[in-house]
C-alpha positions as CSV (number, residue, x, y, z in Angstrom):
1,M,-10.9,-54.0,-9.2
2,S,-11.4,-50.8,-7.0
3,Q,-11.3,-47.0,-7.9
4,A,-8.8,-45.1,-5.6
5,P,-10.1,-42.8,-3.6
6,Q,-10.7,-39.3,-5.0
7,L,-8.1,-36.8,-3.3
8,P,-9.3,-33.2,-2.8
9,R,-8.3,-30.0,-5.2
10,P,-4.8,-28.9,-4.1
11,L,-5.6,-25.8,-2.1
12,P,-3.5,-22.6,-2.3
13,L,-1.4,-20.9,0.1
14,P,-1.9,-17.5,0.5
15,D,1.1,-15.5,1.8
16,K,1.6,-12.1,3.0
17,F,1.1,-10.8,-0.7
18,T,-1.8,-12.9,-1.4
19,Q,-3.8,-13.0,1.3
20,F,-5.9,-10.2,0.0
21,Y,-6.8,-11.8,-3.1
22,W,-7.8,-15.3,-1.4
23,D,-9.8,-13.3,1.2
24,A,-11.6,-11.4,-1.6
25,A,-12.0,-14.7,-3.4
26,K,-14.2,-15.9,-0.1
27,R,-16.4,-12.8,-0.8
28,H,-16.9,-13.6,-4.2
29,K,-14.8,-10.7,-5.7
30,L,-11.9,-10.8,-7.6
31,A,-9.4,-8.6,-5.9
32,I,-6.0,-7.0,-7.4
33,L,-3.3,-4.4,-5.9
34,R,-3.7,-0.8,-7.4
35,C,-0.7,1.6,-6.6
36,Q,-2.4,4.5,-4.4
37,D,0.5,7.0,-5.9
38,C,-0.4,6.4,-9.8
39,G,-3.1,4.3,-10.2
40,T,-1.6,1.6,-12.0
41,F,-3.3,-1.8,-11.5
42,I,-0.6,-4.8,-10.2
43,H,-1.1,-8.7,-10.9
44,M,0.6,-10.6,-9.5
45,P,0.7,-9.6,-6.1
46,R,4.0,-8.2,-5.2
47,P,5.8,-5.5,-2.9
48,L,6.1,-2.7,-5.2
49,C,4.0,-1.1,-8.2
50,R,5.7,-1.9,-11.4
51,G,4.8,1.5,-12.4
52,C,6.7,3.8,-10.2
53,L,8.2,1.3,-7.4
54,S,5.8,2.8,-5.0
55,S,5.2,0.6,-1.7
56,N,1.7,2.3,-1.5
57,L,-0.7,-0.4,-2.9
58,A,-4.1,-1.9,-1.6
59,P,-6.7,-4.1,-3.0
60,H,-9.1,-3.4,-5.4
61,D,-12.2,-5.2,-6.2
62,T,-12.5,-5.6,-10.0
63,N,-16.0,-6.1,-11.8
64,G,-14.9,-9.6,-12.8
65,L,-15.2,-9.2,-16.4
66,G,-12.4,-9.8,-18.9
67,T,-11.5,-11.4,-22.3
68,V,-9.7,-14.4,-22.9
69,Y,-6.3,-13.7,-24.0
70,T,-5.4,-16.7,-24.6
71,Y,-5.8,-20.8,-23.4
72,T,-4.8,-24.4,-23.8
73,Q,-6.4,-27.3,-23.5
74,T,-5.2,-29.4,-20.7
75,H,-4.5,-33.2,-21.2
76,Y,-1.4,-34.1,-19.1
77,I,-2.6,-35.1,-15.6
78,Y,-0.4,-33.1,-12.5
79,H,-2.4,-34.1,-9.6
80,P,-4.9,-36.9,-9.3
81,Y,-7.8,-34.8,-8.6
82,W,-7.8,-33.7,-11.8
83,A,-7.9,-37.3,-13.4
84,D,-11.7,-37.0,-14.4
85,K,-11.7,-33.7,-15.2
86,A,-9.0,-33.8,-18.3
87,P,-9.2,-32.2,-20.8
88,Y,-9.7,-28.8,-19.2
89,V,-9.0,-25.1,-20.3
90,V,-6.6,-22.9,-18.5
91,A,-6.6,-19.7,-19.7
92,L,-5.0,-16.2,-19.5
93,V,-7.7,-13.9,-19.3
94,E,-6.9,-10.1,-19.5
95,L,-9.1,-7.7,-17.3
96,E,-11.6,-5.0,-18.8
97,E,-10.7,-2.5,-16.3
98,D,-6.8,-2.8,-17.6
99,P,-5.9,-5.4,-19.9
100,S,-2.7,-5.2,-19.5
101,V,-3.3,-7.1,-16.4
102,R,-3.7,-11.0,-17.0
103,I,-5.3,-13.7,-14.6
104,V,-4.3,-17.1,-15.3
105,S,-7.2,-19.5,-14.7
106,N,-9.7,-21.9,-15.7
107,I,-12.4,-21.0,-18.2
108,V,-15.6,-23.6,-16.8
109,E,-19.2,-23.8,-17.7
110,C,-18.4,-23.9,-21.5
111,P,-17.7,-27.0,-23.9
112,I,-13.5,-26.8,-24.6
113,D,-14.2,-26.5,-28.3
114,Q,-16.5,-23.4,-27.8
115,V,-13.3,-21.5,-25.9
116,H,-11.9,-19.0,-28.2
117,I,-9.3,-16.0,-28.2
118,G,-11.9,-12.8,-27.4
119,M,-14.5,-14.5,-25.8
120,P,-15.5,-12.1,-22.9
121,V,-15.8,-14.0,-19.6
122,E,-16.8,-12.9,-16.2
123,V,-15.0,-14.7,-13.0
124,V,-17.2,-17.2,-11.0
125,F,-16.3,-18.7,-7.9
126,E,-15.8,-22.8,-6.8
127,E,-16.4,-23.1,-3.2
128,L,-13.6,-25.5,-2.1
129,A,-14.3,-25.2,1.4
130,D,-15.3,-23.0,4.7
131,E,-12.4,-20.7,3.8
132,V,-11.8,-21.2,0.0
133,S,-13.0,-20.1,-3.0
134,I,-11.2,-20.1,-6.2
135,P,-11.6,-17.3,-8.7
136,Q,-12.4,-19.0,-12.3
137,F,-14.2,-17.6,-15.6
138,R,-16.9,-18.5,-17.5
139,P,-18.2,-17.3,-21.2
140,R,-20.0,-13.8,-20.0
141,Q,-23.9,-13.9,-19.0
142,S,-24.8,-10.7,-18.5
143,P,-24.1,-7.7,-21.1
144,S,-21.0,-5.8,-20.3
């Protein structure tokens, strides 16, 4: 019996609101929007500040550190790419610079039974193509 060919990982589809995020990821930086009027950090990208409704927003490179707020072990295969990777962890990571900002991402380089709420993590990047890097998180290796 032959195996089906391995399909590539689904790639992000940047738009005018998220292009900065994917450009930063190519540089191995985790960037989020920050309001230039009131200083509020904003994620998911949107056209107006959630704090003051200003449209004066700019990308801000974060330090890439955070904490697992919550997580789930994913067993269901939504795309053939994930068939040999399940189970895997999808987490909501709150950023150190502003814990009200939470990013959905994979936890990598960690056995799934060792992931826990409150775990300190740092961003790492999976290179998918010359122009695409995906931010993910692993247990923090460096002191905070």
